[in-house]
N, C-alpha and C positions, 0 to 999 in steps of 0.2 A: 508788749503783752499780746498783741495780735499774732506776732510770729510764734510765741510760745503756745498760744492756743491752737494755732494751725498745726504745729508739730505734735501736740497732744492728740488732736483729732486724727491725724494720720496714723499715730501709733495705735489708737483705739480701733481704727478701721482695719489695720493689719491683724490685730488680735481677733476681731470679729470674723475676718476672712479665714484665718486659720481655724477658728472654731467651726466655721461652716464647712471647711474641708475635712475635719475629723469625722470618721465614721461613727455612727451610733452603735450602741451595744447590740450585737447580733448573736444568735446561737452558734454553738461549735460547728465548724464545717461550712458555715455560710460564706466565709471569705473565699474558700476554694471554689464553691459553687458559683459565686459571683464572678470571680476571676475567670473561671471556665466559660461562663456565659458570655462575659465581655470578650474573651478570646475568640469564641465561636462566632459572635456577632461581628467582631473585627475581621475574622477570616472570611465570613460571608460577604461583608462589605467590600473587602479587597478583591475577592473572586468576582463579585458583581461588577466592580470597577474594571477589572481586566476583561470581563466578558463584554462590558459596554464599549471598551476600547477596541476589542478585536472584532466583535460582531457589528453588522450594520445596524444603524438606528432604525427604530420602527417608523420614524417620521421621514426617513430618507427615501428618495424615489427608488422603486424596484424592490423594496422590502415588503414581504407579505404579512409580517407581524412580529412582535417581540416575544421573548421567552419570559414566562412568569416566574415568580419566586420558587415555587415547588419544582418546576422543571429545571431551573438553574441548580438547585441543591442536588437533584438526582443526577444531573449531568456531571457535577463536580464529584459526586460520590463514585460514579462509574469511571470517571477519568483517573481516580486514584487506585483502581483495582488492576491486578495483573490479568493476563489472558486466562490462566487457569481458574482464577477466582470468578471471572466473568462467565466462563463455561459452567462453573458450579452454580452460579446464580441463575443461569438460564435453564437448568434441569429442574423440572417440577418435583415437588416433595414426594408425590406418590411414586414417581419413577425411582427416586432414591431408595424408598422403602422396599419396592419390589426388587431392586438390584441387591439390596442387603439380604433379603430373604433368599434370593436365587442362588447366590454363591454358597450360602450355608446349606441349603437343600442339596445342591450338587455335591458338596463335600460329604454329606451324610450318605447319599446314594453311592458315591465312589467308595466310601469306607465299607458299606454293606456289600457291594459287589466284590471287592477284594477279599472280604471276610468269607463270603460264600465260595469264592474261587479257592481259597486256602483250605476251607473245610472239605471241599470235594476230594482233596488228596488224602484226607484222613476219614473218609466216610465209613471205612471198615471199622473204625474205632467209635465214631460218633453215633452211628445208627444202633449198634448193640447197646450203647449206654442209654439212648432214648427209649429203646424197647424195654430194657431192664427197669427204667424209671416208671414207665406206664404199668408194667406188670407188678412192680412193688406197691404202687398205690392200690392196685386191684386186690392183691393178696395180703395186704396188711391186716385185715380183720382175721383171716385164718391164722396168721402168724401170732397175733395178739391172743387169740384163743388158745393156741398151743403154749404160749408163755404163761397163761393163767393156769395151765395144767402142769406147771413146774418144769417145762422143757427148757434146757439151756438155749441161749440165743442162736448159736450156730446150728444146733440140732433142730430147733424149731424152723429155722430158715430152710434147711435141707429137706425136712419132712414136708413143708409146704410146697417146695418145688417138685418133689416126687409125686405129691398128690396132683399137682397141675399136669405133669407129664402123663400120669396114668389116665387122667380124664381126657386129655387130648388124644392119646393113643387109642383109648377105647372108642372115642367118637370117630376117629379115622377108620378104625377097623369096621365099625358098624356101617359107616358110609361106603367104604370100599366094597364090603359084601353086598350092599344094596346096589351099587353101580354094576358089579359083575353080574348079579342076578337079573337086574333090570335090562341091561344091554342084551343079554342072552334071550330074554323074553320078548324084547321089542325089536329084534333084528328084522323080522318080517314087516312089522309096522313101519320101521324106518325106511325099508326098501320101498314099500308101497307109497309112503308119504313123499319120498324123493321123486318117484315116477309121476305122482300127481303134480308135484311142483313143476317138473319139466314139462308135463302136458299143459299145465296152466300157462307157463312162460311161452310155449309155442302158440297157444291160442291168443294170448295178448299180442304176440308178435304178428300174427296174421291179421288181427284187427288193426294194428298200426301199419300194415303193409310191409312187414319184415318177415321173410321166410327163412327158416334154418333147416337145411336138409341134413340127412344122416352123413353124407360125404363131408359137408362143412364141419360137422361136429367131430368126425374122425380126424379131419385135418387139424382142428384145434388141439385135439389130444396129442397128435404127433408133434405139433410145434411145441407144446408144453414139455413133452418128453425130451425133445432135442435141446430145448433151453436148459433143462436140468442137467443133461449130459455135458453141455458146453460150459456150464458154470458150476461144475462139480467141486472145483477147488474153493471157490467162494463159499459154497454151501458147507463144505467141510470146515473151512475156517470159522464160519458162523457157529457150527456145531461145537467146535473146540472152545469158542468164546462162551457159549452156553455152559459147557462143562466147567470152564474157569469160574463163571458166575455161580454155578452150583457149589463149587468148592468154597468160594467166598461166603456163600450163605451158610454152609456148615460151620466154617470158622466163626462167623458172626453169631450163629446160634449158640455155640459153645461159650463164646465170650459173654454173650448176654446172660446165659444161665449162671456163669461164674460170678459176674457182676451182681446179679440178682441176689445171690446168697449174702453178700456184704451190704447191699442196700436194705435188705430186710433185717439183718442182725445189727448193723452199725450205721444205719442211715442217719440217725440224729447226730451221732458223734462226728460223722463225716461232714455234715452241714455246719456244726459248731466249729470244726477246725477250719472250714473254708471261710467262715466269717472273719477269722482273725487276719485275713489279708486286707480287710476293709479298715480305713482309719477309725480310731477308737471312738470318736464322738458320733460316728454314723452307724456303729454296730447295732445298737438296739433297733433302729428303724429298718436296716437291711435284714436283720435276723427275723424280725416280725413279718416283713414283707415276704420273705422266702417261705416262712411257715404258712402264711395265708395263701400264697400262690400254690404251695404243695397241697394244701387242703382242697382248694378249688380244683386242682388237677385230679385228685382222687375222686372228688364228687363227679367230675365230668366223665371219668372212665366208668364209674359204676352206673351212672345214668345212661351212658351210651350202651353198656351191656344190656340194660333193661330195654332200651329202645330197639336194639338189634334183636333181642329175644322176641319182642312183640312182632316185629316184621317177619322174622323167620316162622313163628307159629302161624301168623295170619296167612302168609303165602303158602306155607306147607299144607295147612288144612284146606285151603282153596284148591291147590293142585290135587290133593288126594280126593276131594269130593268131585272134581271134574274128570277124574280118571287119568290125569297126566302121569306118565311113568317117571320114576326116579323122584318121587315127591320128597322123600327123606333127604337125599343128597342136595336137592334144590333148596330145601329149608336150611341146611347147614351152610350152603354157599351164600345164601342171603344173609345169614347171621354173621359170617365173616366179612362179607362185603359191606355191611352196614357200618362198620367202623371207619370207613372212608365216606364222609358225609357227601350226599348228593350223587357223586359219581358211582359209588358202590351200589346204591339202591337201583340206579338206572340200569347198570350192566347186568346185575343178577336178575332183575325183573325181565330184561330182554331175553336172557337165557331160558327162563321159565316159559315165556311166550313162544320162543322158538321150538322148545321141546314139544309143547302142545300142538304147534302147527305141523311139525314133522310127524308126530305120532297119531294125532287124532283129527287133523284137518283144520280148515279155516275157522269154522264156527267155534270149535273148542278153543282155538288160539285167541279169538276175540273175547270169549268169556274169561280166559285166563288173564288177558290184558286188563279187563275190567276189575278182576280181583287185585291185581298188582297196583292199579291206580287207586283203588279204594284204600288199600293198606297204606300206600304212600301219602294219601290225603289225610288219613288219620294221624300218621306220624308228623307231617308238616304242620297241620292245623291244630292238633291236640297235644301230642307228646312233646314236640319241640318247644312251642311257646310256654306251655304250662310247666312241664317237668324240667326240661333243659334250660329254659329261660330263667326260671327261679333258682336253679342250681348254680349256674355259672354266670348269669346275667350277660349273655352275648346276644346281640341283635342278629336276626337272620341274614341281613345284608352283610354284616361283618363276617359271618360264617362263610357266605358265598364268596366274598372277596378273598378271604384267607385261603380257602380251598383252591380258588383259581390261581392265586399268586404262588402257592406252594406247588401246584401241579406244573405251572409254567417254569419255575426255577429248578425244582428237584424231582419232577415226575411223580411216580406213585408214592415215593417216600415223603415228598412234600405234602401231597394230599392227605397222607395218613397222620402226619404230625403237625399240620398247620393249625388246626383247631385246638388241640391240647396246649400247644405253645402259646396261642392267643389267649386261652383261658388263664394260664399261669401269669402271663404278662399283665393282663387286664386286672386281675385281683391284686397283684403286687403293686401296680401303679396306683390303684385306688387307695390302697393302704397308706402309701407314702403321701399322696396328694392330700388326703383327708387328715393326715397326722394322727392316725389311729394308734401309733405306738405310745402316745401320751396317755391313753386310756387302757393300754394293754398291760395286764398285771405282770406277764412274763417279761415284757420289755422294760417295765419300770424296775422289776427285780434285777434285771441284767444291768441296768444303769446304776442302781445302788451298789451292786457288787463291783462294778468298775470303779466307782468312787471310793469304796472301801479298799480296793486293791491299790489305787493311787495313794491313799493315805498310808497304807502299809509300806509301799515302796518309798514314800517320803521319810517315814520313820526309819526304815532300814538304811536309807541313804545318809541320814543324819548320824545314825549310830556308826556307820562306816567312817564318816568324816571325823567323829570324835575319836574312834580307835586309831585312825591315821595320825591325828594330832598327838594323841598320847604316845604312839609309837615313835613319832618324830622327836617329841620331848625326851623320851627315854634314851634314844640314840644320842641326842645332844648331850644329856647329862653324863652318859657313860664316856663320851668322848672327852668331856671336860675333866672327869675324874681320872682319866689316864694321863692327862697333862700335868707334870709336876709344878707345884707352886700356884695352881689355880684352884680357887674355891668354887665349886659348881653352884653354890647357893647365892653367890654375889658376883655381879659383873666385874670383870677385870679391867675393862677399858671403857672410856667415856667418849661418845661421839660429840662433835662440836654442837653446842646448844642443848645437849642432853643432860639428864640428871646424874650427878657425880656418884660414883660408887666408892669403894674403899680407897683405891689409888687416887681417884679424882679428888676426894675430900682432903687427903694429905697434901696433894699438890696445891690446893687452894689455901690451906693453912700456911704452907711454906711461902706462897706468894704474898700473903698478908704480912708475914714476918719480915720479908724483904722490904716491903713498902714501909714498915715501921722503921 
């Protein structure tokens, strides 16, 4: 009995040990986490054992200290990395972000440079197109007025251009007549003013200890004459290049006028056609952005005409009151120069001051300078912030940077078109960023039209598929009708596992008879 009780107790103990070893009920995934944790703990222990075997003990003589647990883990983590991964770990996060931005910015700058370099070879085409675009936005009200008078589109465009040419020629005729009369009247004043300037220069030179004799002056004249004779070929080549430039200007002017006719008559249809090159889902947004940008461009051109007119009237009236000769040509020159922001106003104002200095003396020139500065201050502090700022929403700093960049890259052409292009891009980008096409009635109508067109195309595609199926069925029926002994309404053969037809049913009956 004692032996049996001992065996029963041992069996009960084994059962209890097995029960103790069985895991309790745990959530799904806990076994994997536990095994992973046990594996990581085991790996850490094994790594610690190897580290303890290879490294000197902290209690051995000559050892300065042991490695703590965190240091051991970091050491083991770095030991498992490659050299490239270690280098990547050593680079700070900010440097990685800067490098990622750097190569993208360099790629954009390279693309822009290549694009400008390519456009420089087709400048004779690009510049007339830009001029025609600016003029079309300016002349659009006149064209629309003629359209309301029942003019055809082409005839209204041609009439508008003829009115523009007549206005420009009349203005040039008036200015040319003023210049011829003014120079004839101020010849003596110019001669006297030049002599006064020479005398003033000699007096300043004597005050500074520099004396210029008549012999030295004659010697300078002789040297200039000799230089002109020695470099006559270069000067002739420059004159020929100027003639070639003048020819390009004439060709560009003709191309601009020809393009302007179609921009006025078919501008909207040309833009609608251009939008078709954009993917279908982006067309409403791009179409609306282009329309808003074009409207902003037209507003800029009209406001710039107003600002230029104010500058021309102010400086012209000031020159007339001060008795400066050629007041009317100076006003026209200021009007034309004001279309180039900042640079045009400075250059034309300097010409007005120089004319006052040569014709009427230093005091009159200072007064003319005061008039020019007053007009420029009114433009920069009143007209530009209030009128231009509300019209196109461009910050003065953006205007200055755009003009500087345009002048540096493309010269006078860049200075002329920098701000209009910036106004167009600024309005277009704001339209897309703010998702204004979702509230634009024309963009919404365009999107609905696209959806309807897709539905019509889907219906047409299905109709074509049905027709193709009917055509195929008809061809198959005619083919079966031409074969003798075949009924086109019943299948003649049966595929294995298929539904039997006429011949298949007979064969099955014959097979059943044979079995019987």
